[in-house]
C-alpha positions in Angstrom: -12.9 -33.4 -8.7 -11.8 -29.9 -7.6 -13.2 -27.7 -4.9 -12.8 -24.1 -3.8 -13.2 -22.8 -0.2 -14.4 -19.2 -0.4 -15.0 -17.2 2.8 -14.9 -13.4 3.2 -17.4 -12.8 6.0 -16.6 -9.1 6.4 -15.9 -8.4 2.7 -19.0 -9.4 0.6 -17.7 -7.6 -2.5 -14.5 -9.6 -2.5 -16.4 -12.8 -2.0 -18.7 -12.0 -5.0 -15.7 -11.1 -7.2 -13.9 -14.4 -6.2 -16.9 -16.5 -7.0 -17.4 -14.6 -10.3 -13.8 -15.2 -11.3 -14.2 -19.0 -10.5 -17.4 -19.3 -12.5 -15.5 -20.4 -15.6 -13.8 -23.3 -13.8 -15.3 -26.7 -13.1 -15.0 -26.4 -9.3 -17.4 -26.9 -6.5 -17.5 -23.8 -4.2 -17.9 -24.1 -0.4 -18.2 -21.5 2.4 -16.7 -24.0 4.9 -13.6 -26.0 4.5 -14.3 -29.4 2.9 -12.3 -32.5 3.6 -9.2 -32.8 1.4 -9.7 -36.5 0.9 -12.9 -35.8 -1.0 -11.3 -33.7 -3.8 -8.2 -34.0 -6.0 -7.5 -30.3 -5.9 -8.5 -27.8 -3.2 -8.3 -24.0 -3.6 -8.5 -21.8 -0.4 -9.4 -18.4 -1.7 -10.4 -16.8 1.6 -9.3 -14.4 4.3 -6.0 -15.1 6.0 -7.6 -16.2 9.2 -10.0 -18.6 7.5 -7.3 -20.5 5.6 -5.9 -23.7 7.0 -2.2 -22.8 6.6 -1.0 -26.2 8.0 -3.0 -27.8 5.2 -1.3 -25.6 2.7 2.2 -26.7 3.9 1.3 -30.4 4.2 -0.2 -30.7 0.7 1.9 -28.7 -1.8 0.7 -30.9 -4.6 -3.0 -30.5 -4.3 -3.8 -27.4 -2.1 -3.5 -23.8 -3.3 -4.1 -20.9 -1.0 -4.7 -17.2 -1.5 -2.2 -16.0 1.1 1.4 -16.7 2.0 1.6 -17.8 5.6 4.6 -15.6 6.6 4.9 -12.1 5.0 5.3 -9.6 7.8 8.4 -8.2 6.1 6.0 -6.7 3.6 2.7 -5.9 5.3 3.8 -4.5 8.7 5.2 -1.0 8.4 7.9 -1.5 11.0 9.1 -4.8 9.6 9.0 -3.3 6.1 11.2 -0.4 7.3 13.7 -2.8 8.8 13.6 -5.0 5.7 14.4 -2.1 3.3 17.0 -0.6 5.6 18.9 -3.9 5.8 18.7 -4.3 2.0 20.0 -0.8 1.3 23.1 -1.4 3.5 24.0 -4.2 1.1 22.7 -2.8 -2.2 23.7 0.9 -2.2 22.6 1.5 -5.8 19.1 0.1 -5.4 16.2 2.1 -6.7 14.8 2.0 -3.2 17.3 4.6 -2.0 15.2 7.3 -3.7 11.8 5.5 -3.5 11.3 5.2 0.2 11.0 8.1 2.7 13.6 8.1 5.4 12.1 6.0 8.2 12.7 5.2 11.9 10.8 2.5 13.7 10.3 2.5 17.5 8.5 0.4 20.1 6.9 2.6 22.7 4.2 2.3 25.4 4.5 5.6 27.2 5.5 9.1 26.1 8.2 9.3 28.8 10.2 6.6 26.9 11.0 9.2 24.3 13.6 10.8 26.6 15.9 7.8 26.4 15.2 7.2 22.7 16.5 10.6 21.7 19.9 9.6 22.9 19.7 6.1 21.4 17.8 4.8 18.4 16.3 8.2 17.5 19.6 10.1 17.8 19.8 10.9 14.1 16.1 11.8 13.9 16.5 14.1 16.9 19.4 15.9 15.2 17.4 16.4 12.1 14.4 17.8 14.0 16.6 20.2 16.0 18.4 21.5 12.9 15.7 21.8 10.3 12.1 22.9 9.7 11.3 19.5 8.2 7.9 18.0 9.0 7.5 14.3 10.0 4.7 11.8 9.9 4.0 9.2 12.6 2.2 5.9 11.7 1.3 2.9 13.8 3.1 -0.1 12.6 0.1 -2.4 12.5 -2.9 -0.1 12.0 -4.5 0.6 8.7 -7.2 2.8 7.1 -5.4 6.0 8.3 -5.6 5.2 12.0 -3.2 6.9 14.3 -1.5 9.1 11.6 -0.1 12.4 13.0 2.2 15.2 11.7 4.8 16.9 13.9 7.8 19.1 13.5 9.4 19.1 17.0 10.3 16.8 19.8 7.7 18.4 22.0 4.9 17.9 19.5 5.8 14.2 19.2 5.7 13.9 22.9 2.3 15.5 23.0 1.0 13.1 20.4 2.0 10.1 22.5 0.5 11.8 25.6 -2.7 12.1 23.7 -2.7 8.4 22.8 -2.0 7.6 26.5 -5.2 9.5 27.4 -7.2 7.5 24.9 -5.7 4.3 26.3 -7.1 5.2 29.8 -10.5 6.1 28.4 -11.2 4.3 25.2 -14.6 5.9 24.9 -12.9 9.2 24.0 -11.2 7.9 20.9 -11.9 10.0 17.8 -11.9 8.9 14.2 -8.1 8.4 13.8 -6.8 7.9 17.4 -5.2 4.7 18.6 -4.7 3.0 21.9 -0.9 3.1 22.4 -0.8 0.2 24.8 -2.4 -2.1 22.2 0.0 -1.1 19.3 3.4 -0.1 20.7 5.1 -0.4 17.3 5.3 2.9 15.3 7.3 4.3 12.3 8.3 7.9 11.8 8.9 9.0 8.2 10.0 12.2 6.7 7.0 14.1 5.3 7.2 14.4 1.5 7.1 18.2 1.1 6.5 18.4 -2.6 3.7 16.0 -3.7 2.4 16.3 -7.2 -0.9 18.3 -7.1 -3.8 18.0 -9.5 -7.4 19.1 -9.5 -9.6 16.0 -10.0 -12.6 18.3 -10.7 -10.9 19.2 -14.0 -11.8 15.8 -15.3 -15.2 15.6 -13.5 -18.2 15.4 -15.7 -20.2 17.3 -13.1 -18.1 20.4 -13.2 -18.6 23.0 -15.9 -15.5 23.7 -17.9 -16.4 27.4 -18.2 -14.7 28.0 -14.9 -11.5 26.2 -15.8 -8.5 26.6 -15.6 -8.7 29.8 -13.6 -10.4 28.2 -10.6 -8.3 25.1 -10.4 -6.9 24.1 -7.0 -4.2 21.6 -6.2 -5.2 18.4 -4.3 -2.9 15.9 -2.8 -3.4 12.3 -3.8 -1.8 8.9 -3.4 -1.8 6.0 -5.8 -3.2 2.6 -5.0 -1.9 -0.2 -7.2 -2.8 -3.8 -7.0 0.0 -6.4 -7.2 -0.4 -10.1 -7.4 2.3 -12.4 -6.1 2.2 -15.9 -7.3 4.2 -19.0 -6.3 7.8 -18.6 -5.5 8.0 -16.2 -7.0 6.3 -14.1 -9.8 5.0 -10.6 -9.2 2.5 -8.8 -11.4 1.3 -5.3 -11.4 -2.3 -4.5 -12.4 -1.8 -1.4 -14.5 -5.2 0.2 -13.8 -4.0 2.3 -11.0 -6.2 4.3 -8.7 -5.6 7.9 -7.6 -7.2 8.6 -4.2 -7.6 12.4 -3.5 -7.8 14.3 -0.3 -11.1 16.0 0.5 -9.8 19.6 0.5 -7.1 21.5 -1.5 -3.5 21.0 -0.4 -1.7 23.4 2.0 1.7 22.9 3.6 1.5 21.6 7.1 0.5 24.4 9.4 -0.2 24.9 13.1 -2.3 27.3 15.2 -0.8 30.3 16.9 -0.2 31.0 20.5 1.8 29.2 23.2 0.4 25.8 22.4 1.0 26.0 18.7 3.2 22.9 18.9 0.2 20.8 19.9 -0.6 18.0 17.4 -4.3 18.7 17.7 -3.8 22.1 16.0 -2.8 20.6 12.7 -5.5 20.1 10.2 -4.8 16.7 8.6 -7.6 16.9 6.1 -5.4 18.3 3.2 -2.8 15.6 3.9 -4.8 12.3 4.5 -5.9 10.8 1.2 -7.2 7.5 2.7 -10.7 6.7 1.4 -11.5 5.0 4.7 -11.6 8.5 6.3 -13.8 9.9 3.6 -16.7 7.5 3.5 -19.2 10.4 3.5 -17.8 11.4 0.1 -18.5 8.1 -1.5 -16.4 7.6 -4.6 -16.0 11.3 -5.3 -12.2 11.2 -4.5 -11.5 8.0 -6.4 -10.2 8.2 -10.0 -8.2 6.1 -12.4 -4.7 7.5 -12.9 -5.2 7.3 -16.6 -8.2 9.5 -16.3 -6.0 12.4 -15.1 -4.1 12.7 -18.4 -4.3 16.2 -19.6 -4.9 17.8 -16.1 -2.9 20.9 -15.2 0.0 20.2 -12.9 -0.6 22.6 -9.9 2.5 21.8 -7.8 6.0 23.2 -8.1 7.1 26.8 -8.4 4.6 29.3 -9.8 6.7 29.6 -13.0 6.4 25.8 -13.6 2.6 25.7 -13.3 0.5 25.3 -16.3 2.2 22.2 -17.6 0.0 19.3 -18.4 0.1 15.8 -16.9 0.8 13.6 -20.0 0.3 10.0 -20.8 4.1 9.7 -20.9 4.2 11.0 -17.3 1.7 8.4 -16.3 3.6 5.6 -18.0 6.8 6.7 -16.4 5.1 6.6 -13.0 3.8 3.1 -13.6 7.2 1.8 -14.7 8.7 3.2 -11.5 6.0 1.6 -9.4 6.7 -1.8 -10.9 10.5 -1.5 -10.4 10.1 -0.2 -6.8 7.9 -3.0 -5.7 9.9 -5.7 -7.5 13.0 -4.4 -5.6 11.0 -4.4 -2.4 10.1 -8.1 -2.9 13.8 -8.8 -3.5 14.5 -7.1 -0.2 11.9 -9.3 1.5 13.4 -12.4 0.1 16.6 -11.6 1.9 14.7 -11.6 5.1 13.4 -15.3 5.1 12.4 -15.3 8.7 9.6 -12.8 7.9 8.8 -13.6 4.2 8.5 -17.1 2.9 6.8 -17.4 -0.5 5.2 -20.8 -1.2 5.0 -22.5 -4.5 1.3 -23.4 -3.9 0.2 -19.9 -2.8 -0.6 -16.5 -4.2 -1.7 -13.2 -2.8 -3.2 -9.9 -3.7 -1.7 -6.7 -2.3 -2.9 -3.1 -2.3 0.2 -1.0 -2.5 0.2 2.7 -1.8 2.6 5.2 -3.4 3.0 8.9 -3.3 4.5 10.9 -6.2 6.8 13.8 -5.4 7.2 16.6 -7.9 10.6 18.3 -8.5 10.9 20.2 -11.8 14.7 19.9 -11.6 14.8 16.3 -10.5 17.3 13.8 -11.9 17.4 10.0 -11.8 20.4 7.9 -10.6 22.1 8.3 -14.0 21.5 12.0 -14.4 18.4 11.9 -16.6 15.5 14.3 -16.0 12.9 12.8 -13.7 10.6 15.3 -12.4 8.2 12.7 -10.8 9.6 10.3 -8.2 7.5 7.5 -6.9 7.7 7.0 -3.1 6.5 3.7 -1.5 4.3 4.2 1.5 2.9 0.8 2.5 1.8 -2.6 1.4 -1.6 -3.9 2.4 -2.8 -7.5 2.4 -6.6 -8.0 1.9 -7.0 -4.5 0.6 -10.3 -2.8 1.2 -11.5 -2.9 -2.4 -15.1 -2.0 -1.5 -14.0 1.6 -1.2 -13.2 1.8 -4.9 -16.9 2.6 -5.6 -19.5 1.5 -8.1 -18.2 3.6 -11.0 -15.0 1.6 -11.2 -16.4 -1.8 -10.2 -15.5 -3.1 -13.6 -11.8 -2.8 -13.1 -12.1 -5.0 -9.9 -13.9 -7.7 -11.9 -11.1 -7.7 -14.5 -8.5 -7.8 -11.7 -10.0 -10.9 -10.1 -10.4 -12.6 -13.5 -6.7 -11.9 -14.1 -5.8 -13.4 -10.7 -7.7 -16.5 -11.6 -5.8 -16.7 -15.0 -2.3 -16.1 -13.6 -2.4 -17.9 -10.3 -5.4 -20.3 -10.1 -5.8 -21.8 -13.6 -2.2 -23.1 -13.9 -2.7 -24.9 -10.6 -5.8 -26.7 -11.7 -4.3 -27.6 -15.0 -1.6 -29.7 -13.4 -1.9 -33.4 -12.8 -2.2 -34.5 -9.2 1.0 -35.6 -7.7 3.1 -33.0 -9.5 4.3 -29.9 -7.8 2.1 -27.2 -9.3 3.7 -25.0 -11.9 3.1 -21.3 -11.8 4.5 -20.7 -15.2 2.2 -18.5 -17.2 2.4 -18.8 -21.0 0.7 -15.4 -21.5 0.3 -12.6 -19.1 -3.4 -11.6 -18.8 -4.6 -8.2 -20.0 -3.6 -5.3 -17.7 -1.1 -7.3 -15.8 2.6 -6.5 -16.1 5.2 -9.0 -14.9 7.6 -7.1 -12.5 9.6 -10.0 -11.1 10.3 -13.6 -11.9 12.5 -15.0 -9.2 13.4 -18.7 -8.6 13.3 -19.1 -4.8 15.2 -22.1 -3.5 14.0 -24.6 -1.0 11.3 -27.3 -0.9 8.9 -24.9 0.7 9.7 -22.1 -1.8 12.1 -20.2 0.4 
């Protein structure tokens, strides 16, 4: 007899989707972990903290879990930055060289520590800041949902950002919607700000907006793409091709700052046109959430004025999806070369929410000289993604996603005889899933 342990105390939508996906299997579902001796097969489809990871490792034949135990190389921004940097030093022609913003990671507790860093690990960054007008983005390495993100364009403004975080550390009651307590995080990454994101107007495809005012009143909005990837066993990687486009609340403007003597202060920069995270726009509901496929036919509002007026085509969308699959497959290959921080297991699988930004360069070329005006940029990889922010309108794509996970990762496990190492071979890839990677990872534990 088979059993499933399902526990998502802070994510009731995820729990309901998991139970729905399992409804076609002959398994008993529990909200507390049952004894393994009572069941021939046990599925732990739960939060990372609820899973008994020791049980997963000790019973590879009859326990399947919904999370890899060790995967910091993917889900922690500073580990991911180090992972990709290490990989690129050995694979100079990797697609990641154009698909990841230049990144520096730092460990800092006080703003004064920056003085020494400018002459050490941040030497290259300091030279770039001093010699260009480039903008940069600061992100906490272990925060999510847009927390702690700041823009800056000078050493002084970065210093002021950390001073601001120090003040919040001393009086946590003053923390605003996106501030962080520096003493509790310490790990940060600094990335170059992508200056030319593709801009579209989601209202152009909105049923609630009259078409009589279009296209003259279109405004370009920044957005990022959220794609769901399923890693199964050791190791197959699938991309769910129903990609979400998450829009900022207001039209895009280049990073600006207020005038006067304090114009370098980080607080003077309005982040609203730049932050596309739905967690920061809960008051808008699902207004800013669209399917990427729904944007086909929209006017492209980025690039030089002479380039505007072109339409975003199905071919453009497909090209972007292909890039996303290639980039994340290469990222997993990079993580496999860092086995201390990523260890896939044969009897585990995991859902990731992966965020990408698309840059727009009308004269862009790919690595072999072909025209490529849209370039995917990997931003971050999230475990246990906040799917509840997708909204009611697109709830159906989440149901299909979890059914696909059940078919590609769970069903093959239950179909195996007890006593045999579970096979993750999938005879047919479920609808809307695309296989991106099929690697054979050595080792009895899958690594």
